LUMPASE-960610 format. One record per residue (C-alpha): residue in three letters; x, y, z. Coordinates in steps of 0.1 Angstrom, whole numbers, plus 2048, in hexadecimal, padded with zeros to 3 digits. Layout:
residues N
REC   type    xx    yy    zz
REC    ALA     X     Y     Z
...
***
This chain:
residues 739
REC   type    xx    yy    zz
REC    MET   595   C57   B16
REC    ASP   573   C51   B25
REC    ILE   567   C3F   B44
REC    ALA   560   C20   B30
REC    ALA   584   C1D   B25
REC    LEU   58F   C21   B49
REC    LEU   577   C07   B55
REC    THR   583   BEF   B3A
REC    SER   5A7   BF2   B47
REC    ALA   59A   BEE   B6B
REC    GLY   585   BD0   B61
REC    ILE   5A3   BBE   B50
REC    ASN   5B9   BC4   B6E
REC    ILE   59F   BBA   B87
REC    ALA   598   B9A   B75
REC    LEU   5BE   B93   B73
REC    CYS   5C2   B99   B98
REC    VAL   5A4   B83   BA2
REC    VAL   5B2   B66   B8D
REC    LEU   5D5   B69   B9A
REC    PHE   5CC   B6E   BBE
REC    SER   5B4   B50   BBD
REC    LEU   5CF   B3B   BAC
REC    TYR   5E8   B46   BC7
REC    SER   5D1   B3C   BE3
REC    ILE   5D0   B19   BD4
REC    LEU   5F5   B15   BCA
REC    ARG   601   B20   BED
REC    LYS   5F0   B02   BFC
REC    GLN   602   AE9   BE7
REC    PRO   61F   AD8   BF8
REC    SER   634   AD9   BD8
REC    ASN   634   AFF   BD9
REC    VAL   640   B03   BFD
REC    ASN   661   B11   BF3
REC    VAL   651   B2B   BDC
REC    TYR   637   B3A   BF3
REC    PHE   646   B32   C15
REC    GLY   66B   B37   C0F
REC    ARG   674   B46   C31
REC    LYS   65E   B2E   C45
REC    LEU   66E   B0E   C3A
REC    ASN   67D   B08   C5D
REC    CYS   65B   B06   C6D
REC    TRP   64F   AE2   C74
REC    HIS   62D   AE2   C84
REC    SER   616   ACA   C71
REC    ARG   5F1   ACD   C68
REC    LYS   5DD   AB4   C53
REC    VAL   5CD   AC5   C35
REC    ASP   5AE   ABA   C23
REC    LEU   5B3   AB3   BFE
REC    LEU   595   AC8   BF4
REC    GLU   5A1   AE5   C09
REC    ARG   5C2   AE6   BF5
REC    PHE   5B0   AEE   BD5
REC    VAL   596   B07   BE2
REC    PRO   5A0   B2C   BE1
REC    SER   5A0   B3C   C03
REC    PRO   5A8   B5F   C11
REC    ASP   5B9   B53   C31
REC    TRP   5DA   B62   C27
REC    VAL   5CA   B84   C26
REC    MET   5BF   B82   C4A
REC    LYS   5E1   B76   C55
REC    ALA   5F2   B92   C43
REC    TRP   5DA   BAB   C52
REC    GLU   5DD   B9E   C76
REC    SER   603   B9D   C76
REC    THR   613   BB6   C8D
REC    GLN   630   BCE   C87
REC    ASP   646   BB9   C9E
REC    GLU   63F   B9A   C88
REC    ILE   649   BAE   C69
REC    LEU   668   BBA   C7B
REC    SER   672   B97   C85
REC    SER   66B   B89   C62
REC    GLY   679   BA4   C4B
REC    GLY   68D   BBC   C61
REC    LEU   68A   BE1   C64
REC    ASP   68A   BE7   C3E
REC    ALA   66A   BD2   C3B
REC    VAL   65A   BE7   C57
REC    VAL   664   C07   C45
REC    PHE   655   BFA   C25
REC    CYS   634   BF1   C36
REC    ARG   634   C14   C47
REC    MET   636   C23   C24
REC    LEU   617   C11   C1A
REC    VAL   605   C1B   C3B
REC    PHE   60F   C3F   C35
REC    SER   601   C3D   C11
REC    ILE   5E1   C2E   C1C
REC    ARG   5DB   C49   C36
REC    VAL   5E4   C67   C21
REC    PHE   5D1   C5C   C02
REC    SER   5B3   C52   C17
REC    VAL   5B1   C77   C23
REC    ALA   5B8   C83   BFF
REC    ALA   59D   C6D   BF0
REC    VAL   583   C79   C09
REC    ILE   58C   C9E   C05
REC    CYS   58E   C9C   BDF
REC    ALA   56D   C89   BDC
REC    VAL   55B   CA3   BF1
REC    LEU   56B   CC3   BE4
REC    VAL   57E   CBE   BC4
REC    LEU   56B   CA5   BB0
REC    PRO   549   CB7   BB0
REC    VAL   55A   CD8   BA7
REC    ASN   56D   CC7   B8A
REC    TYR   54E   CB6   B7D
REC    TYR   537   CD4   B7D
REC    GLY   553   CED   B75
REC    ARG   544   CF6   B53
REC    ASP   521   CFB   B47
REC    ARG   51D   CDD   B30
REC    ILE   506   CC0   B29
REC    HIS   513   CA1   B3B
REC    LYS   510   C7F   B2D
REC    ASP   50A   C5F   B3F
REC    ILE   527   C58   B57
REC    PRO   535   C39   B43
REC    PHE   537   C4F   B24
REC    GLU   546   C6E   B34
REC    SER   569   C77   B2B
REC    LEU   581   C75   B48
REC    GLU   58B   C9A   B41
REC    VAL   569   CA3   B50
REC    PHE   576   C98   B72
REC    THR   596   CAC   B70
REC    ILE   59E   CD0   B78
REC    GLU   59E   CD6   B52
REC    ASN   579   CD8   B54
REC    VAL   57A   CF6   B6C
REC    GLU   575   D18   B5B
REC    GLU   58F   D33   B5D
REC    GLY   589   D4B   B7A
REC    SER   572   D33   B8C
REC    ARG   56C   D3D   BB0
REC    TRP   56A   D17   BB8
REC    LEU   590   D12   BB5
REC    TRP   593   D19   BDA
REC    ALA   587   CF5   BDF
REC    HIS   5A6   CE9   BCD
REC    CYS   5BD   D00   BE1
REC    LEU   5AC   CF5   C02
REC    SER   5B0   CD0   BF8
REC    LEU   5D5   CD6   BF0
REC    TYR   5DA   CE5   C13
REC    ILE   5C9   CC8   C24
REC    ILE   5DC   CAD   C11
REC    THR   5FD   CBF   C16
REC    LEU   5F8   CC4   C3C
REC    THR   5EC   CA0   C40
REC    ALA   60A   C92   C2C
REC    CYS   623   CA8   C40
REC    SER   614   C9E   C61
REC    LEU   615   C79   C59
REC    LEU   638   C7C   C4B
REC    TYR   644   C8B   C6B
REC    PHE   635   C70   C82
REC    GLU   641   C55   C6B
REC    TYR   664   C63   C6A
REC    LYS   664   C65   C90
REC    THR   658   C42   C94
REC    ILE   670   C33   C7B
REC    THR   68D   C46   C8B
REC    ASN   684   C37   CAD
REC    LEU   683   C15   C9C
REC    ARG   6A5   C1A   C8D
REC    LEU   6B4   C24   CAF
REC    ALA   6A4   C05   CBE
REC    HIS   6B4   BF1   CA2
REC    ILE   6D6   BFF   CAB
REC    THR   6D2   BFB   CD0
REC    GLY   6C4   BD8   CCE
REC    SER   6CE   BBD   CE7
REC    GLN   6E5   BAB   CCE
REC    PRO   707   BBB   CC8
REC    ASN   70A   BC6   CA4
REC    PRO   72E   BBF   C97
REC    SER   72C   BDB   C7E
REC    LEU   72B   BF5   C9B
REC    PHE   74E   BE9   CA5
REC    ALA   75C   BE9   C82
REC    ILE   766   C01   C66
REC    LEU   76E   BFB   C42
REC    VAL   790   C09   C37
REC    ARG   797   C0E   C12
REC    GLY   7B2   C1E   BFE
REC    LEU   7CE   C0C   C11
REC    PRO   7F0   C17   C05
REC    TYR   803   BFC   BF2
REC    SER   825   BF1   BFF
REC    SER   83C   BD9   BEE
REC    GLU   84D   BD1   C0F
REC    GLU   82F   BC6   C24
REC    SER   80C   BB9   C1E
REC    TYR   7EC   BCD   C22
REC    SER   7E5   BBB   C42
REC    ASP   806   BC6   C52
REC    THR   800   BE9   C46
REC    VAL   7DE   BEB   C56
REC    LYS   7EA   BDC   C77
REC    LYS   808   BF4   C78
REC    PHE   7F2   C13   C71
REC    PHE   7D6   C0D   C89
REC    SER   7ED   BFF   CA4
REC    TYR   801   C1F   CA3
REC    TYR   7E5   C39   CA0
REC    TYR   7C9   C27   CB3
REC    ALA   7DD   C12   CCB
REC    SER   7C4   C14   CE8
REC    THR   7A5   C0B   CD4
REC    TYR   7B1   BF6   CB7
REC    LEU   7A7   BD1   CBA
REC    SER   7AE   BBE   C9A
REC    HIS   7A8   BBF   C75
REC    GLN   79D   BA9   C57
REC    ILE   7AB   BAF   C35
REC    VAL   794   BAC   C17
REC    TYR   79E   B94   BFC
REC    LYS   795   B92   BD7
REC    SER   774   B80   BD3
REC    GLY   75A   B79   BB8
REC    ALA   751   B5B   BA3
REC    ILE   76E   B5F   B8B
REC    GLN   788   B64   BA6
REC    LYS   77A   B45   BB9
REC    LEU   77C   B2F   B9A
REC    LYS   79F   B3B   B94
REC    ASP   7AA   B35   BB8
REC    ASP   79A   B13   BB8
REC    ALA   7AB   B09   B98
REC    GLU   7CD   B15   BA5
REC    TYR   7C8   B02   BC5
REC    MET   7BE   AE2   BB3
REC    CYS   7DC   AE5   B9B
REC    GLU   7F3   AE9   BB9
REC    MET   7E4   ACB   BCA
REC    LEU   7E7   AB6   BAB
REC    SER   80B   AC1   BA5
REC    ARG   814   AB7   BC8
REC    ASN   804   A95   BC4
REC    CYS   814   A8F   BA3
REC    SER   836   A99   BB0
REC    ARG   835   A7A   BC6
REC    GLU   833   A64   BA6
REC    PRO   855   A65   B95
REC    SER   846   A5C   B73
REC    CYS   82C   A77   B74
REC    LYS   82F   A9A   B66
REC    PRO   81C   AB7   B75
REC    SER   800   AB9   B5D
REC    PHE   7DB   AB3   B64
REC    THR   7D6   A97   B4B
REC    GLN   7F5   A84   B55
REC    CYS   7EE   A88   B7A
REC    TYR   7CB   A7B   B73
REC    PHE   7D8   A5B   B65
REC    CYS   7F9   A54   B76
REC    GLY   7F5   A3C   B92
REC    GLY   7CF   A3B   B8E
REC    SER   7B8   A59   B8E
REC    ALA   7A6   A4C   BAD
REC    ASN   7C6   A4D   BC1
REC    SER   7CE   A71   BB7
REC    PHE   7AD   A7F   BC1
REC    LYS   7AB   A69   BDF
REC    ILE   7CA   A79   BEE
REC    ILE   7BC   A9C   BE8
REC    SER   79B   A92   BF7
REC    ASN   7AD   A84   C16
REC    GLU   7C1   AA3   C1A
REC    ILE   7A3   AB9   C19
REC    ASP   790   AA2   C31
REC    SER   7AD   AA3   C49
REC    ILE   7AB   AC8   C4D
REC    HIS   785   AC9   C4F
REC    GLY   77A   AD8   C70
REC    ARG   79A   AEB   C75
REC    ALA   798   B03   C57
REC    SER   782   B08   C39
REC    TYR   78D   AFC   C17
REC    LYS   78E   B20   C0B
REC    ASP   7A5   B29   C28
REC    MET   7C1   B12   C1C
REC    HIS   7E1   B20   C0C
REC    LEU   7D8   B45   C12
REC    ASP   7F6   B51   BFE
REC    ALA   7EA   B3E   BDF
REC    ARG   7C4   B42   BE2
REC    LYS   7BE   B63   BF2
REC    LYS   7C8   B84   BE2
REC    GLU   7C8   BA2   BF9
REC    CYS   7B5   BC1   BEF
REC    GLY   7BB   BE5   BFA
REC    ALA   79E   BE3   C13
REC    ALA   79A   BD6   C36
REC    PHE   782   BD3   C53
REC    VAL   791   BE2   C73
REC    PHE   782   BD9   C95
REC    PHE   783   BEF   CB4
REC    LYS   77D   BE9   CD8
REC    SER   75F   C00   CDA
REC    ARG   743   C0C   CC4
REC    TYR   74C   C31   CCA
REC    ALA   770   C2C   CC0
REC    ALA   765   C1C   C9F
REC    LEU   74D   C39   C99
REC    MET   767   C53   C9E
REC    VAL   781   C42   C88
REC    ALA   767   C3D   C6C
REC    GLN   75E   C62   C6C
REC    ASN   782   C70   C6E
REC    LEU   79A   C78   C51
REC    GLN   7B7   C61   C57
REC    THR   7D3   C71   C42
REC    SER   7D9   C91   C2F
REC    ASN   7D2   C7E   C0F
REC    PRO   7AC   C77   C0F
REC    MET   7B0   C5C   BF4
REC    LEU   7C4   C46   C0D
REC    TRP   7B7   C35   C2D
REC    VAL   793   C3D   C25
REC    THR   77D   C32   C42
REC    ASP   758   C2A   C42
REC    LEU   740   C19   C5A
REC    ALA   73F   BF4   C53
REC    PRO   71F   BE4   C46
REC    GLU   711   BC7   C5A
REC    PRO   722   BA6   C52
REC    HIS   706   B98   C3E
REC    ASP   702   BB9   C2B
REC    VAL   725   BBB   C1E
REC    TYR   728   BBA   BF8
REC    TRP   74A   BAA   BF7
REC    SER   752   BAC   BD2
REC    ASN   750   BD2   BD2
REC    LEU   768   BD6   BEF
REC    CYS   785   BCE   BD8
REC    ILE   77E   BEB   BC1
REC    PRO   79A   C04   BC4
REC    TYR   78E   C23   BD6
REC    ARG   79C   C3A   BBB
REC    GLN   785   C2A   BA1
REC    LEU   764   C31   BB3
REC    TRP   75F   C55   BA6
REC    ILE   765   C48   B82
REC    ARG   74C   C2C   B88
REC    LYS   732   C45   B95
REC    ILE   736   C5C   B77
REC    ALA   734   C3E   B60
REC    THR   713   C31   B70
REC    LEU   705   C54   B6F
REC    VAL   70C   C57   B4A
REC    ALA   6FE   C34   B44
REC    SER   6DE   C3C   B58
REC    ILE   6D8   C5C   B44
REC    THR   6DE   C49   B23
REC    PHE   6C5   C2E   B2E
REC    VAL   6AC   C49   B36
REC    LEU   6B0   C58   B14
REC    VAL   6AC   C36   B03
REC    PHE   68D   C30   B17
REC    LEU   67C   C4E   B06
REC    ILE   675   C38   AE8
REC    PRO   65C   C20   AF9
REC    VAL   64D   C3D   B0D
REC    THR   646   C50   AED
REC    PHE   637   C31   ADD
REC    VAL   620   C2C   AFB
REC    GLN   614   C50   AF9
REC    GLY   60C   C4A   AD4
REC    LEU   5F3   C30   ADE
REC    THR   5DF   C49   AF2
REC    GLN   5DB   C5F   AD4
REC    LEU   5C6   C4B   ABB
REC    LYS   5C6   C66   A9F
REC    LYS   5EC   C67   A9D
REC    LEU   5ED   C41   A9F
REC    GLU   5D5   C3E   A81
REC    LYS   5EA   C55   A6D
REC    MET   60A   C42   A74
REC    PHE   5FA   C20   A6E
REC    PRO   5DD   C23   A55
REC    PHE   5D6   BFE   A55
REC    LEU   5CA   C01   A79
REC    ALA   5AF   C1A   A71
REC    GLY   594   BFF   A6E
REC    ILE   59E   BED   A8E
REC    LEU   5A0   C0D   AA2
REC    GLN   57C   C16   A99
REC    LYS   56E   BFB   AAF
REC    LYS   562   C06   AD1
REC    PHE   573   BEA   AE5
REC    MET   594   BEE   AD3
REC    ILE   593   C14   ADA
REC    GLN   58E   C0D   AFF
REC    LEU   5A9   BF2   AFF
REC    VAL   5C3   C06   AEC
REC    THR   5BE   C27   B00
REC    GLY   5B6   C18   B22
REC    TYR   5CC   BF9   B26
REC    LEU   5E7   BF4   B0C
REC    PRO   5FC   C14   B13
REC    SER   601   C0D   B38
REC    VAL   607   BE8   B32
REC    ILE   622   BEE   B18
REC    LEU   633   C08   B2E
REC    VAL   632   BEF   B4C
REC    LEU   643   BD4   B37
REC    PHE   65F   BEC   B2C
REC    LEU   664   BF7   B50
REC    TYR   66B   BD3   B5B
REC    ALA   68D   BD7   B4C
REC    VAL   696   BF5   B62
REC    PRO   69D   BE6   B84
REC    PRO   6B6   BCC   B79
REC    VAL   6C9   BE6   B65
REC    MET   6C9   BFE   B82
REC    MET   6D5   BE3   B9A
REC    LEU   6F2   BDC   B82
REC    PHE   6FB   C01   B81
REC    SER   6FA   C02   BA7
REC    GLU   711   BE4   BA9
REC    VAL   72A   BF3   B91
REC    GLU   728   C13   BA5
REC    GLY   73A   C02   BC1
REC    SER   722   BFF   BDF
REC    ILE   733   BEE   BFC
REC    SER   712   BDF   C0A
REC    ARG   6F5   BCB   BFC
REC    SER   6DC   BE3   C0C
REC    GLY   6F0   C01   BFE
REC    ARG   6EF   BF2   BDB
REC    LYS   6CA   BEC   BDD
REC    LYS   6C4   C0F   BEB
REC    SER   6D8   C1E   BCF
REC    ALA   6C4   C09   BB5
REC    CYS   6A4   C14   BC7
REC    CYS   6AD   C39   BC2
REC    LYS   6B6   C33   B9D
REC    VAL   696   C20   B96
REC    LEU   682   C3B   BA8
REC    TYR   691   C58   B94
REC    PHE   68E   C44   B74
REC    THR   669   C3C   B79
REC    ILE   65E   C5E   B85
REC    TRP   670   C6E   B67
REC    ASN   663   C56   B4D
REC    VAL   641   C4D   B5A
REC    PHE   637   C70   B64
REC    PHE   64C   C8C   B54
REC    VAL   654   C7C   B33
REC    ASN   630   C6F   B2F
REC    VAL   623   C92   B37
REC    PHE   63A   CA4   B1F
REC    ALA   638   C8A   B03
REC    GLY   612   C88   B06
REC    SER   608   CAC   B06
REC    VAL   623   CC7   B0A
REC    ILE   639   CBD   AED
REC    SER   61B   CBA   AD6
REC    GLN   611   CDE   ADF
REC    LEU   633   CF0   AE4
REC    SER   653   CEC   AD1
REC    VAL   669   CF8   AED
REC    PHE   667   D07   B10
REC    THR   66C   D2D   B0D
REC    SER   675   D30   B32
REC    ILE   678   D1A   B51
REC    THR   65E   D30   B62
REC    GLU   644   D21   B4A
REC    LEU   64A   CFE   B57
REC    PRO   62E   D00   B71
REC    ALA   615   D0C   B57
REC    GLN   61F   CF1   B3F
REC    LEU   61C   CD6   B59
REC    ALA   5FA   CE4   B63
REC    LYS   5EE   CE0   B3F
REC    ALA   5FD   CBE   B3A
REC    VAL   5F7   CAA   B5A
REC    PRO   5D1   CAB   B5A
REC    VAL   5D2   C9F   B36
REC    GLN   5E8   C81   B3F
REC    ALA   5D6   C79   B60
REC    THR   5C1   C5E   B4F
REC    PHE   5E1   C4D   B43
REC    PHE   5EF   C4D   B67
REC    THR   5CE   C3E   B73
REC    THR   5D1   C21   B5B
REC    TYR   5F6   C1D   B64
REC    VAL   5ED   C19   B88
REC    LEU   5D5   BFD   B7E
REC    SER   5EE   BEB   B68
REC    SER   60E   BF0   B7B
REC    GLY   5FE   BF0   B9D
REC    TRP   5E2   BD7   BA0
REC    ALA   5F0   BBE   B87
REC    SER   614   BC0   B96
REC    LEU   606   BB6   BB8
REC    ALA   5F5   B98   BA9
REC    PHE   615   B8D   B98
REC    GLU   629   B95   BB8
REC    ILE   615   B7D   BCD
REC    MET   615   B62   BB3
REC    GLN   63B   B62   BB0
REC    LEU   639   B56   B8D
REC    PHE   65E   B51   B85
REC    PRO   666   B3D   BA5
REC    LEU   646   B2A   BA0
REC    PHE   64F   B20   B7C
REC    CYS   673   B17   B88
REC    ASN   665   B01   BA4
REC    LEU   64D   AEF   B8C
REC    PHE   669   AEA   B73
REC    GLN   680   ADB   B8E
REC    ARG   665   AC5   B9C
REC    PHE   652   AB8   B7E
REC    ILE   66D   ABA   B62
REC    LEU   68D   AB4   B75
REC    LYS   67B   A9E   B8F
REC    PHE   68C   AB0   BAC
REC    GLN   675   AAB   BCA
REC    ASP   689   ABB   BE6
REC    ASP   673   AD2   BFC
REC    SER   690   AE5   C09
REC    LEU   69A   AF7   BE9
REC    ASP   6AF   B16   BEF
REC    ALA   698   B33   BF6
REC    THR   6AE   B51   BED
REC    LEU   695   B6C   BE5
REC    THR   69A   B8C   BF7
REC    PHE   681   BA9   BF7
REC    PRO   684   BBD   BD6
REC    TYR   685   BE0   BE7
REC    HIS   695   BEF   BC8
REC    THR   676   BE7   BB3
REC    GLU   659   BEA   BCD
REC    VAL   664   C09   BDF
REC    PRO   666   C1E   BBF
REC    ARG   644   C11   BB4
REC    ILE   634   C1B   BD5
REC    LEU   644   C3D   BD4
REC    LEU   63B   C42   BB0
REC    PHE   617   C3B   BB6
REC    GLY   618   C53   BD4
REC    PHE   627   C6D   BBC
REC    LEU   60B   C68   BA3
REC    GLY   5F1   C69   BBF
REC    PHE   5FD   C8B   BCC
REC    THR   602   C9C   BAA
REC    CYS   5DF   C90   B9D
REC    SER   5CC   C94   BBE
REC    ILE   5BC   CB6   BB7
REC    LEU   5C0   CB4   B91
REC    ALA   5B1   C92   B8A
REC    PRO   5A4   C83   BAB
REC    LEU   596   C64   B9A
REC    ILE   5B8   C54   B9E
REC    LEU   5B5   C54   BC4
REC    PRO   59D   C37   BC8
REC    PHE   5B2   C20   BB2
REC    LEU   5D2   C2B   BC5
REC    LEU   5C2   C25   BE6
REC    PHE   5B7   C02   BDD
REC    TYR   5DA   BFB   BD0
REC    PHE   5EA   C05   BF1
REC    PHE   5D1   BF0   C05
REC    LEU   5D8   BD2   BF0
REC    ALA   5FE   BD8   BF0
REC    TYR   5FD   BDA   C16
REC    LEU   5EE   BB6   C18
REC    VAL   603   BA7   BFC
REC    TYR   625   BB4   C07
REC    ARG   61F   BAB   C2C
REC    ASN   617   B88   C20
REC    GLN   637   B87   C0B
REC    ILE   64D   B94   C28
REC    LEU   63E   B7A   C40
REC    ASN   63F   B5C   C29
REC    VAL   655   B60   C0A
REC    TYR   673   B77   C0C
REC    ILE   693   B6E   C1F
REC    THR   6A3   B8A   C33
REC    LYS   6C8   B87   C2F
REC    TYR   6D2   BAA   C3B
REC    ASP   6C1   BC8   C4A
REC    GLY   6C8   BEB   C3C
REC    GLY   6BC   BFC   C5D
REC    GLY   69F   C0F   C4E
REC    GLN   6B4   C23   C35
REC    LEU   697   C23   C1C
REC    TRP   681   C3B   C2F
REC    PRO   695   C5B   C27
REC    ILE   690   C52   C03
REC    ALA   66A   C4F   C08
REC    HIS   66A   C70   C1C
REC    ASN   67D   C83   C02
REC    THR   667   C75   BE6
REC    THR   647   C7E   BF8
REC    VAL   653   CA2   BFE
REC    PHE   65D   CA5   BDA
REC    SER   63B   C98   BCF
REC    LEU   62A   CB3   BE5
REC    LEU   640   CCE   BD6
REC    VAL   639   CC3   BB2
REC    THR   614   CC2   BBA
REC    GLN   615   CE5   BC8
REC    VAL   629   CF2   BAA
REC    ILE   60F   CE2   B92
REC    ALA   5F3   CF0   BA7
REC    LEU   603   D13   BA5
REC    GLY   604   D10   B7F
REC    VAL   5E0   D04   B7E
REC    PHE   5D4   D21   B93
REC    GLY   5E8   D39   B7D
REC    ILE   5D8   D2B   B5D
REC    LYS   5B5   D2C   B6D
REC    ARG   5BC   D50   B77
REC    SER   5B6   D4A   B9C
REC    THR   5CE   D62   BAD
REC    VAL   5C1   D5A   BD0
REC    ALA   5C8   D35   BCD
REC    SER   5EA   D3C   BBE
REC    GLY   5F2   D54   BDA
REC    PHE   5E9   D3A   BF4
REC    THR   5FE   D1F   BE3
REC    VAL   61F   D31   BE7
REC    PRO   620   D2F   C0D
REC    LEU   618   D0A   C0A
REC    LEU   637   D05   BF5
REC    ILE   64D   D18   C0E
REC    GLY   63E   D05   C2B
REC    THR   644   CE3   C1B
REC    ILE   669   CEC   C14
REC    LEU   66D   CF8   C38
REC    PHE   65D   CD8   C45
REC    HIS   675   CC3   C30
REC    GLN   693   CD6   C3D
REC    TYR   688   CD1   C61
REC    CYS   685   CAB   C5C
REC    ARG   6A7   CAA   C4C
REC    GLN   6B6   CBB   C6A
REC    ARG   6A2   CA8   C84
REC    PHE   6A1   C84   C77
REC    LEU   6B8   C7E   C5A
REC    PRO   6D9   C7F   C6D
REC    VAL   6CE   C60   C81
REC    PHE   6CD   C4D   C60
REC    LYS   6EF   C59   C55
REC    ASN   703   C55   C74
REC    ASN   702   C44   C96
REC    ALA   6FE   C59   CB5
REC    ALA   71D   C5A   CCB
REC    GLN   708   C5B   CEA
REC    VAL   6F5   C3C   CE1
REC    LEU   715   C29   CD9
REC    ILE   727   C33   CF9
REC    ASP   709   C28   D0D
REC    MET   70A   C06   CFC
REC    ASP   72F   C03   D02
REC    ARG   72B   C0A   D27
REC    ARG   70F   BF2   D2A
REC    ASP   724   BD6   D1B
REC    GLU   740   BDE   D33
REC    HIS   728   BDE   D50
REC    PHE   71B   BBB   D47
REC    GLY   73D   BAE   D3D
REC    ARG   735   BA6   D19
REC    LYS   753   BB6   D09
REC    GLU   768   B97   D06
REC    GLU   74C   B83   CF7
REC    ILE   746   B9E   CDE
REC    PHE   76B   B9F   CD5
REC    GLU   76B   B7A   CCF
REC    GLN   74D   B7D   CB8
REC    LEU   75E   B9A   CA5
REC    ARG   77B   B83   C9A
REC    SER   764   B70   C83
REC    ALA   748   B87   C7C
REC    TYR   755   B93   C5A
REC    CYS   75E   B71   C4B
REC    GLN   761   B77   C25
REC    PHE   764   B53   C18
REC    THR   747   B42   C29
REC    THR   727   B39   C16
REC    SER   70E   B30   C31
REC    SER   6F8   B4B   C40
REC    PRO   6EB   B48   C63
REC    SER   6C8   B3E   C57
REC    GLU   6D8   B23   C41
REC    CYS   6EC   B17   C5E
REC    PHE   6CD   B15   C73
REC    SER   6B8   B03   C59
REC    SER   6D3   AEA   C51
REC    HIS   6D4   ADF   C75
REC    GLN   6AE   ADA   C78
REC    GLY   6A1   AB6   C76
REC    MET   687   AB7   C59
REC    ASP   67F   A93   C50
REC    ARG   65C   A98   C43
REC    VAL   64A   AAB   C27
REC    ARG   640   ACE   C32
REC    THR   61E   ADD   C28
REC    PRO   616   B01   C24
REC    GLU   600   AFE   C43
REC    ASP   61D   AF2   C57
REC    LEU   630   B11   C4E
REC    GLU   613   B29   C56
REC    THR   60D   B1A   C78
REC    GLY   632   B14   C81
REC    THR   646   B26   C9A
REC    GLU   657   B45   C8C
REC    ILE   67C   B4B   C8C
REC    SER   682   B6E   C97
REC    GLN   69A   B86   C86
REC    LYS   6AF   B85   CA5
REC    ASP   6B4   B60   CA1
REC    THR   6C6   B66   C81
REC    GLN   6E1   B79   C93
REC    TRP   6FD   B6A   CA7
REC    GLN   6E9   B56   CC0
REC    VAL   6DE   B3C   CA6
REC    PRO   701   B2F   C9D
REC    ARG   70B   B31   CC2
REC    SER   6ED   B1D   CCE
REC    LEU   6F5   B03   CB4
REC    ASN   719   B01   CC0
REC    LEU   725   B0D   C9E
REC    ASP   745   B1F   C98
REC    LYS   73F   B44   C90
REC    SER   752   B40   C70
REC    VAL   734   B30   C60
REC    LEU   722   B51   C60
REC    ASP   71D   B61   C3E
REC    GLY   732   B7F   C39
***
């Protein structure tokens, strides 16, 4: 591939981005698209009159607002997970800014003038001229690559350390916040022993009242849930109500059709409606007839009188049989994934094995499109396989299009199927929290994309065509050293297609936009307050950010031309995602920054792979000095990673007893214990449907049409307001909170 083909791909993506970003700046001003582009700001109600012409003129005002927003605003809008995601982008911008400068000064000139050859004009130069492939064996200039590798590694490790320290402090502040978190007083117990003589509820009460009499407060049994179970329970309840009503009619038999007609259908359903209305306010419809409607599961939430007591119980082994009375720290109420709590604990290991096998199978099946994509980058093989394309592939523009644009686009289209599949696998795996499910899916997508986008493309594109098999695992660095520079051009075009274009489609929100247009102009549904249920897709965006970071590190000293394109992507992503967090996505739960250890581990892995590849390159180029200096860098990176694991990672896995005891004593000092205990009684309410934000919005007086400008200038609702104070300030019962 030459520079012209790369510029063709860049030009297509730049044009696409310009069109979509301009279209977005117009569509976001239209009142009919308020629920698409300002989903989380629908509760704001300041008004501003907008000129008609202004609504149809593209403007970059959203860029300035995204740039000027502070970390506190991001925290209040999207929670700690959103802050961590933005810190990933900031880290990437910093480290690759240093890498781009160093590689432009040291590496790129050495690569370009590495051999005595006649250079063409820059647009017609092959991209291999700018890679380390163009450096002669035994060149004394390879010290520039080794020095650049040292600078990039030291910069990345230093920034990683300070980011880890900052995010750890943010997590501690999240735990010790002013609002009492009910999950700190609760544990989740699974594997409850079955007894034919007593219910699960009685078993739990008897066990914890006996063994933890001084700290046990109460418990909440988990019931079978899910769409099918709810339909079944509702049908059983309705049949019971109809049977009771029909039993009052002597000529009526207890069947639905006869009850519908005997004595008049209106009378039958009127009685049911009156009975439901008579209990409204005292109990929910779903709370009626517990024996008939709710089926107990072998799991329960158990509440304790102090945070420290809950922590100790969660970390202890309760009985000699580790499959019974299994205790874990409870997720936050809005983070609980109720349908997975009913999974028998004995099934979890089988589910994990099944999802592992399914994931591996999916990876193997995905080799087919990856191999096809690599075929597009090799025109000679493509002409042999499809002779009828020989004439078309002789045209200059078609060569640039096929080699520079189509392979990455086709791979991106195939990769769109990966996140939903991995999310399904994570759900089947049995995650007890929504954030845990998304974190698990994030890891699966990350492993999948790094393997298929990097390793499979590298091996399928060059190594397999040169070698039949690996003779030894020790040859892997050398083979990667041969393969990565050859495939660096494909990775550059992949950044353009999967990076730049994905940001344009992200900010456009095409699917919600089409759904909104269909509802408004086809179904004639003109309600402004359509449900905005979009949550931030961490399981798709975090792997993409980390994959690009992986590509940037591995190609930095081998093919530094990728760095400017990556740097522009991270700058653009920083603006786009901040805008989406502030305006579009609804925060229903907060994972507490659990995504950062994934980012840290992936970055360290990227550095290690980069150093291994560099070691292989220096060996192939017969530079013993550079190879010798790379080995200590490998050892130092591993030691740095182990230090961070010992210093910071435990804070993300467990809560510190010292912190929890201080919080308990503070609550006792201010006399807030009784208030907290009252709130705990209804914190984990399984059969409610309204979240705090929904409760808040449903009680706001919105009698006029809102415009996008109203939402941008309106008063923000902080993240803290979506906790317990909102229902209490509105005099709502705590049972309306979404469990």
